[in-house]
N, C-alpha and C positions, 0 to 999 in steps of 0.2 A: 241605841236605835237611831237610824238615819232619819232626819227630818226632811222637809221639803228643800229642794235645792234651788239656787238662784244664780244668775250671772250678771256681770257688768262687762261692757265693751270698752276697750281703750284703743286709741289710735297712735299714741306716742309713748316712748319710754317714760317720759315725765308723768304721764297719766297713770301708768301702771305703778310707778313709785308713789304717786299721790294716794291711790287706793290703799296701798300698803301702809302709808303714813296714817290715813284715817283709821285703819284697823289698829295701829299702834296707839293712837289717842284713846280708842275705845277700850282697849284691854285694861282691866283693873284687877284681874286675878289670874292665877296660873292657867295656862291653856297650851295644849299641843296643837300646832298648825302643821299639817302634813301637806307638802307641796309636790305636785307632779306635773309633768309637761315635757315636751321634747327639748333637746338642747337649744338654747338661744331663745326660749319663749319669754323669759323675764322673771324666772323664779328668784334669782339673786337680787334683781332690781326691786322686786316686791318686798323682799326681806329688808333690804337697805331702807326702803321707805318706812316699813313697820318699825325698824330700829329707831329711826328719827322720831317717829311718833311716840315712841316709848322713852324719849329723852336721851338716847345714846348720842354722845357728842362726836364719836369717832366716825368721820365721814368716809373712812376706808373700809366699810363693811364689804367683805368679799367672800366668795364661795370657799368653804373649807374643804375643797375636794381632796386635798392631800393630807390634811391633819384630822379630818372627819368632824371636828367640833371646834367652834370658836365661841368664846363667852364675852359678851359686852355688858357694860353696866349702865343702866338707865333707871327709870321709875320702877320697873321690874327688871330682874336679870333677863338677858336675851341669850338663849342657847341656840346657836345656829349650826345645824348638822347638815352634812352632805353624804348621802349613802350611795352616790353614783358608782364608786369603786367597790362597793360591797355586793355580795351575792346572797341569794336566798339561803344558801347553805351555811352562812355565817351563824355562829351561835350568839344570840343576843346577850346572853348572860356573861359571856366572856368579854364582850365589848364594854360592859360596865356603864351603859348609858341610862339604865332604868332610873337612876336617881335624879336625872334631869327631865324625865318625862312624866308629868310636867315639872316636877321639882317646884321651886318657889317662883318660877318665872314663866316667860313665854318661850316655848321650844318650837323653833321653826326647823322642819326636816325636809330638805330638798331630796327628791327621789325616794320618798317614803314608801312607795310601792315595792321597793326592793326588799324591805324587811317589815312587812305589815304586822308581824308578830310582836314588834316592839310598841305598837300603838296601843294606848290605853283604850278602854271602852268609850270614853267621852273625849272627843277631839274635833277639830275643824279641818276638813279636807278642802284644799284649794287646788283646783286643776286649771292650768293655764294652757290655752290652745291658740295656735296661730291660725288666721284665716285671711283670705283675700276676697274682696268684692269690688264693686264698681268704683269705690273711693280709694282703694289701695289695701295695704296690709293692716291688720289689726290683731288684737288679742281678745279672747273671751276668757274672763276670769270666773270660774265656777266656784261657788261656795256651797259645800255640802256639810251641814252640821250634824254631829252625833252627840246628843245630850243637850240638856237645858242651857248650860253656859255657852256652848257654841251657837245654839239657836238664838239666844238673846244677843250675842255678839254680831251675828249676821243681820239680825233685825235692826240693830243700832247702826251698823255700817251702811245698810241700804238706805236708811233714813238720813244719813249724813251726807250722802253723795248728791251733789247738785250739778246741773248741766247748763251750759250756755245755749242760746237759741240755735247756734250753728252745730250743735251736737257734741261739742268738746266739753270735757269736764271743767267745772269751776275749781280752781286750785286754791281754795281758801279754807282756813281752819274753822269748822263750825263751832260756835260758842257753846252750844249745849252739850258737847262731849269732852271739852278740855278738862283735864284732871285738876 
Protein backbone atom coordinates (compact mmCIF):
# COMPACT_ATOMS: atom_id res chain seq x y z
CA UNK A 1 0.00 0.00 0.00
CA UNK A 2 1.32 3.43 -0.96
CA UNK A 3 2.05 5.77 1.93
CA UNK A 4 2.26 9.58 1.81
CA UNK A 5 4.75 10.94 -0.70
CA UNK A 6 7.36 13.63 -0.15
CA UNK A 7 9.95 15.42 -2.25
CA UNK A 8 13.27 17.17 -1.91
CA UNK A 9 14.63 19.80 -4.28
CA UNK A 10 18.23 19.79 -5.49
CA UNK A 11 20.00 22.39 -7.60
CA UNK A 12 23.28 20.66 -8.40
CA UNK A 13 24.40 17.18 -9.39
CA UNK A 14 26.39 16.98 -6.14
CA UNK A 15 23.21 17.61 -4.14
CA UNK A 16 21.34 14.83 -5.96
CA UNK A 17 24.26 12.48 -5.24
CA UNK A 18 24.25 13.59 -1.59
CA UNK A 19 20.55 12.74 -1.17
CA UNK A 20 21.32 9.31 -2.62
CA UNK A 21 24.29 8.98 -0.27
CA UNK A 22 22.09 9.76 2.73
CA UNK A 23 19.69 7.06 1.57
CA UNK A 24 22.60 4.64 1.38
CA UNK A 25 23.65 5.45 4.95
CA UNK A 26 20.10 4.83 6.16
CA UNK A 27 19.55 1.50 4.41
CA UNK A 28 20.15 -1.33 6.84
CA UNK A 29 18.01 -4.07 5.32
CA UNK A 30 17.09 -5.23 1.82
CA UNK A 31 14.89 -2.86 -0.17
CA UNK A 32 13.95 -2.33 -3.81
CA UNK A 33 14.27 1.28 -4.97
CA UNK A 34 12.41 1.87 -8.24
CA UNK A 35 13.73 4.95 -10.08
CA UNK A 36 11.95 6.77 -12.86
CA UNK A 37 12.51 10.08 -14.64
CA UNK A 38 13.42 11.43 -18.05
CA UNK A 39 16.85 10.90 -19.58
CA UNK A 40 19.43 13.06 -17.87
CA UNK A 41 17.49 13.78 -14.68
CA UNK A 42 20.07 12.16 -12.41
CA UNK A 43 18.94 8.59 -11.75
CA UNK A 44 22.46 7.17 -12.09
CA UNK A 45 23.90 10.08 -10.08
CA UNK A 46 21.43 9.23 -7.30
CA UNK A 47 22.42 5.53 -7.39
CA UNK A 48 26.13 6.45 -7.37
CA UNK A 49 25.54 8.47 -4.20
CA UNK A 50 23.52 5.67 -2.60
CA UNK A 51 26.25 3.16 -3.40
CA UNK A 52 28.81 5.42 -1.68
CA UNK A 53 26.55 5.63 1.35
CA UNK A 54 26.36 1.83 1.40
CA UNK A 55 30.15 1.64 1.48
CA UNK A 56 30.79 0.74 -2.15
CA UNK A 57 34.36 1.82 -2.85
CA UNK A 58 34.07 1.60 -6.66
CA UNK A 59 33.72 5.23 -7.74
CA UNK A 60 32.88 4.11 -11.28
CA UNK A 61 29.24 3.24 -10.58
CA UNK A 62 27.65 3.70 -13.98
CA UNK A 63 24.40 2.94 -15.72
CA UNK A 64 24.06 -0.73 -16.66
CA UNK A 65 22.10 0.13 -19.83
CA UNK A 66 23.71 -2.56 -21.96
CA UNK A 67 24.35 -5.29 -19.39
CA UNK A 68 21.04 -4.67 -17.51
CA UNK A 69 22.55 -5.44 -14.07
CA UNK A 70 25.72 -4.51 -12.21
CA UNK A 71 26.50 -5.76 -8.72
CA UNK A 72 28.62 -3.79 -6.26
CA UNK A 73 29.82 -4.85 -2.82
CA UNK A 74 29.28 -2.66 0.22
CA UNK A 75 27.69 -2.91 3.65
CA UNK A 76 24.75 -4.46 1.75
CA UNK A 77 25.10 -5.77 -1.80
CA UNK A 78 24.02 -3.18 -4.36
CA UNK A 79 22.11 -4.50 -7.39
CA UNK A 80 21.93 -1.77 -10.03
CA UNK A 81 19.45 -2.47 -12.83
CA UNK A 82 18.61 -0.45 -15.92
CA UNK A 83 15.40 -1.40 -17.72
CA UNK A 84 15.66 1.35 -20.37
CA UNK A 85 16.21 -1.11 -23.23
CA UNK A 86 13.47 -3.49 -22.07
CA UNK A 87 9.82 -3.34 -23.02
CA UNK A 88 6.61 -4.24 -21.21
CA UNK A 89 6.41 -7.38 -23.34
CA UNK A 90 9.58 -8.84 -21.77
CA UNK A 91 8.91 -11.91 -19.67
CA UNK A 92 10.22 -11.09 -16.18
CA UNK A 93 10.69 -14.77 -15.35
CA UNK A 94 13.00 -15.28 -18.33
CA UNK A 95 15.19 -12.38 -17.20
CA UNK A 96 15.97 -14.14 -13.90
CA UNK A 97 16.05 -10.93 -11.84
CA UNK A 98 13.54 -11.97 -9.18
CA UNK A 99 16.28 -13.38 -6.93
CA UNK A 100 17.75 -9.86 -6.62
CA UNK A 101 14.44 -8.11 -5.89
CA UNK A 102 15.19 -7.40 -3.13
CA UNK A 103 17.49 -10.34 -2.53
CA UNK A 104 19.90 -9.69 0.31
CA UNK A 105 20.68 -6.11 -0.61
CA UNK A 106 19.58 -2.79 -2.04
CA UNK A 107 18.17 -3.17 -5.56
CA UNK A 108 18.13 0.08 -7.54
CA UNK A 109 16.10 -0.16 -10.76
CA UNK A 110 16.40 2.66 -13.27
CA UNK A 111 13.39 2.90 -15.59
CA UNK A 112 11.41 0.59 -13.28
CA UNK A 113 8.16 1.71 -14.90
CA UNK A 114 9.01 -0.33 -17.99
CA UNK A 115 8.53 -3.61 -16.09
CA UNK A 116 6.33 -2.84 -13.08
CA UNK A 117 5.40 -6.53 -12.75
CA UNK A 118 8.90 -7.19 -11.38
CA UNK A 119 8.40 -4.91 -8.39
CA UNK A 120 7.58 -6.60 -5.09
CA UNK A 121 4.60 -5.34 -3.05
CA UNK A 122 6.92 -3.38 -0.71
CA UNK A 123 9.42 -0.99 -2.32
CA UNK A 124 10.45 2.66 -2.52
CA UNK A 125 9.49 4.57 -5.66
CA UNK A 126 11.85 7.48 -6.45
CA UNK A 127 10.81 9.79 -9.26
CA UNK A 128 13.23 12.49 -10.38
CA UNK A 129 11.91 15.37 -12.42
CA UNK A 130 13.65 18.36 -13.93
CA UNK A 131 12.20 21.86 -13.45
CA UNK A 132 13.13 25.45 -14.19
CA UNK A 133 12.28 28.47 -12.10
CA UNK A 134 13.62 31.97 -11.46
CA UNK A 135 16.87 30.59 -9.97
CA UNK A 136 17.56 28.15 -12.81
CA UNK A 137 17.30 24.42 -13.32
CA UNK A 138 16.73 21.98 -10.51
CA UNK A 139 15.45 18.52 -9.66
CA UNK A 140 12.53 17.37 -7.56
CA UNK A 141 13.20 13.97 -6.08
CA UNK A 142 9.89 12.37 -5.11
CA UNK A 143 9.84 9.56 -2.55
CA UNK A 144 6.77 7.31 -2.60
CA UNK A 145 7.01 4.46 -0.09
CA UNK A 146 5.12 1.21 -0.40
CA UNK A 147 5.25 -0.71 2.87
CA UNK A 148 6.61 -0.07 6.36
CA UNK A 149 10.34 -0.47 5.57
CA UNK A 150 10.13 2.06 2.75
CA UNK A 151 8.08 4.43 4.93
CA UNK A 152 10.60 4.31 7.78
CA UNK A 153 13.41 4.82 5.28
CA UNK A 154 11.80 7.96 3.84
CA UNK A 155 11.09 9.29 7.32
CA UNK A 156 14.74 8.80 8.32
CA UNK A 157 15.97 10.34 5.07
CA UNK A 158 13.85 13.45 5.46
CA UNK A 159 15.06 13.81 9.04
CA UNK A 160 18.69 13.55 7.93
CA UNK A 161 18.61 16.28 5.29
CA UNK A 162 19.78 19.69 6.45
CA UNK A 163 19.90 22.97 4.59
CA UNK A 164 22.08 26.06 4.57
CA UNK A 165 20.33 29.38 4.99
CA UNK A 166 20.89 30.07 1.25
CA UNK A 167 18.74 27.04 0.37
CA UNK A 168 21.58 24.69 -0.61
CA UNK A 169 21.89 21.26 0.95
CA UNK A 170 24.42 20.77 3.74
CA UNK A 171 26.61 17.95 2.51
CA UNK A 172 27.62 16.46 5.81
CA UNK A 173 27.08 12.95 7.11
CA UNK A 174 24.58 13.02 9.94
CA UNK A 175 25.93 11.25 13.00
CA UNK A 176 22.65 9.68 14.01
CA UNK A 177 22.32 7.47 10.92
CA UNK A 178 25.83 6.22 10.29
CA UNK A 179 26.02 2.44 10.52
